[in-house]
C-alpha positions in Angstrom: 92.4 89.6 94.8 89.6 87.6 96.1 87.1 86.9 98.8 87.4 84.5 101.8 84.4 82.5 103.0 81.6 80.2 102.1 79.5 82.8 100.5 78.4 82.2 96.9 79.7 85.0 94.8 78.6 84.7 91.2 78.6 80.9 91.7 82.3 80.9 92.5 83.5 78.8 95.4 85.6 80.9 97.7 88.8 80.0 99.4 88.7 79.2 103.1 91.1 80.4 105.7 92.4 76.8 105.9 93.1 77.0 102.1 94.9 80.3 102.5 97.0 78.9 105.4 98.0 76.0 103.2 99.0 78.5 100.5 101.0 80.5 103.1 102.8 77.4 104.3 103.9 76.6 100.8 106.0 79.7 100.8 105.0 80.4 97.2 102.5 83.3 97.8 102.2 86.6 99.6 99.0 88.2 100.8 97.7 91.7 100.4 94.4 93.6 100.9 91.8 94.6 98.4 89.6 96.3 101.0 87.2 94.7 103.4 83.9 95.8 102.1 84.5 98.9 99.9 84.9 97.3 96.5 81.6 98.3 95.0 80.1 100.9 92.8 77.4 103.5 93.2 76.2 105.2 90.1 79.0 103.5 88.2 81.7 105.1 90.4 84.0 103.5 92.9 82.5 104.5 96.2 85.8 104.7 98.1 87.0 107.5 95.8 84.3 109.9 97.1 85.7 112.4 99.6 82.7 111.7 101.9 83.9 108.1 102.2 87.5 108.7 103.0 87.2 108.0 106.8 85.1 104.9 106.1 87.7 103.7 103.5 90.6 104.1 105.9 88.7 102.1 108.6 87.8 99.5 106.0 91.3 98.9 104.7 92.8 98.8 108.3 90.1 96.2 109.1 91.0 94.2 106.0 94.7 94.3 106.9 94.1 93.2 110.5 91.8 90.4 109.6 94.3 88.9 107.2 97.2 89.4 109.6 95.3 87.8 112.5 94.0 84.8 110.5 97.2 84.1 108.6 99.9 85.4 111.0 101.5 87.4 108.2 102.3 91.0 107.8 100.2 92.7 105.1 102.2 95.3 103.3 100.4 95.6 100.0 96.9 96.6 98.7 95.3 96.4 95.3 93.1 99.4 94.9 89.5 98.3 94.2 88.8 98.5 90.5 92.5 99.5 90.1 91.6 103.1 90.7 93.1 105.7 93.1 93.6 109.4 93.7 96.3 111.3 95.5 94.0 111.5 98.6 93.3 107.8 98.6 97.0 107.0 98.2 97.7 109.1 101.2 95.1 107.2 103.2 96.7 103.9 102.1 100.1 105.2 103.3 98.6 106.3 106.6 97.0 102.9 107.1 100.5 101.3 107.0 100.7 99.9 103.6 104.1 100.0 101.9 103.0 99.4 98.3 99.8 99.5 96.3 98.6 98.4 92.9 96.6 100.1 90.2 95.1 98.2 87.2 97.2 98.9 84.1 98.6 96.3 81.7 102.2 97.5 81.7 105.3 96.1 83.5 106.6 97.3 86.8 110.1 98.9 86.5 112.7 100.0 89.0 111.4 103.6 88.6 107.8 102.6 89.4 106.2 104.5 92.3 105.5 101.9 95.0 102.0 103.2 95.5 101.1 103.2 91.8 102.4 99.8 90.7 100.8 98.2 87.7 98.9 94.9 87.8 97.2 92.8 85.2 93.6 91.7 85.4 93.6 87.9 85.3 
């Protein structure tokens, strides 16, 4: 997960689209979404989990998918839920948006029986 652009985010230098194209050309990485602009909290709650934000969240993740696909000429099939959180409703939105797999935040291995929309990922 990360952010693309020259913006200063907590004094971290962000990758550029050229950096990401170089990574793509290496054949060593794949790319997924983490939302376009819905990874923030309001009152210590992930805003995208609120029912009133579902339409906005769907538009946001479709935009994220399209921006990555258009800039890198890759198909984006995966999303990491912001904050590693989801709900049945959010998972259905992710499916409707065209994602084939999604990742929660849980420090346990993925197994052959893992649900493709509730795959574990480790925070690094």
